C-alpha positions in Angstrom: -66.1 124.9 158.6 -68.4 127.8 157.6 -69.1 127.1 154.0 -70.0 130.7 153.2 -66.9 132.3 154.8 -64.4 129.5 154.9 -63.8 130.1 158.7 -62.7 127.1 160.6 -63.2 126.1 164.2 -61.8 123.1 166.1 -64.8 121.5 167.9 -62.9 118.7 169.7 -59.4 117.3 169.8 -57.6 114.2 171.1 -60.1 111.8 169.6 -57.6 109.4 168.2 -57.3 108.0 164.6 -60.6 109.4 163.2 -62.3 107.6 160.4 -65.7 109.1 159.5 -68.0 111.5 161.1 -71.9 111.5 161.1 -74.0 114.3 162.6 -77.4 113.5 164.1 -79.1 116.8 163.7 -79.4 117.2 167.5 -76.0 118.7 168.1 -74.1 115.5 168.4 -71.4 114.1 166.0 -70.5 110.4 166.0 -67.0 109.4 164.9 -64.9 106.3 164.8 -61.4 105.9 166.2 -59.7 103.2 164.2 -56.6 102.9 166.5 -58.7 103.0 169.7 -61.3 100.6 168.3 -64.2 102.7 169.4 -67.2 104.7 168.4 -67.4 108.2 170.1 -70.1 110.7 170.5 -69.0 114.4 170.5 -71.2 117.2 171.8 -70.7 119.9 169.1 -71.6 122.7 171.6 -68.7 122.1 174.0 -66.4 119.5 172.4 -66.9 116.9 175.1 -66.8 113.3 174.0 -68.0 110.0 175.4 -67.5 106.4 174.5 -70.5 104.8 172.8 -69.1 101.4 172.1 -65.9 99.4 171.6 -65.7 98.3 168.0 -62.5 96.6 166.7 -61.0 98.4 163.7 -63.8 100.9 163.7 -63.7 103.0 160.5 -67.0 104.2 158.9 -70.2 105.3 160.7 -73.7 105.9 159.5 -76.8 106.9 161.5 -80.3 105.6 160.8 -82.1 108.7 162.0 -83.6 107.1 165.0 -81.4 105.4 167.7 -78.9 103.2 165.8 -75.4 103.8 164.5 -73.8 101.4 162.0 -70.1 101.0 162.2 -67.8 99.5 159.5 -64.9 97.3 160.5 -61.7 98.0 158.4 -60.1 94.6 159.1 -62.9 92.3 157.7 -65.1 94.7 155.7 -68.1 94.2 157.9 
C-alpha cells in the first residue's frame, strides 16, 4: 500500500495461510505459510515466490539483516 495515496497493489497471490511478512531491503519479502508449514521468499518486483525452508506450523518471521531468518512455530511457541 502506498502510504501517501492509499493505493493498493497485489504483489503475489496463492501463498497459502500467511502469518507475518518481513522485507529485507533488497526487494525480497519473506513470509510464513502456517498451513503449508513453510517459509517463502517473494520477489517484490515480479511476485514470484520460492520455498526457503519447510517449517512446521510456521507463523512469525524476523530477519537479522545479514543472511538469517528466524521463524516462530505456532504449535510449541518456539
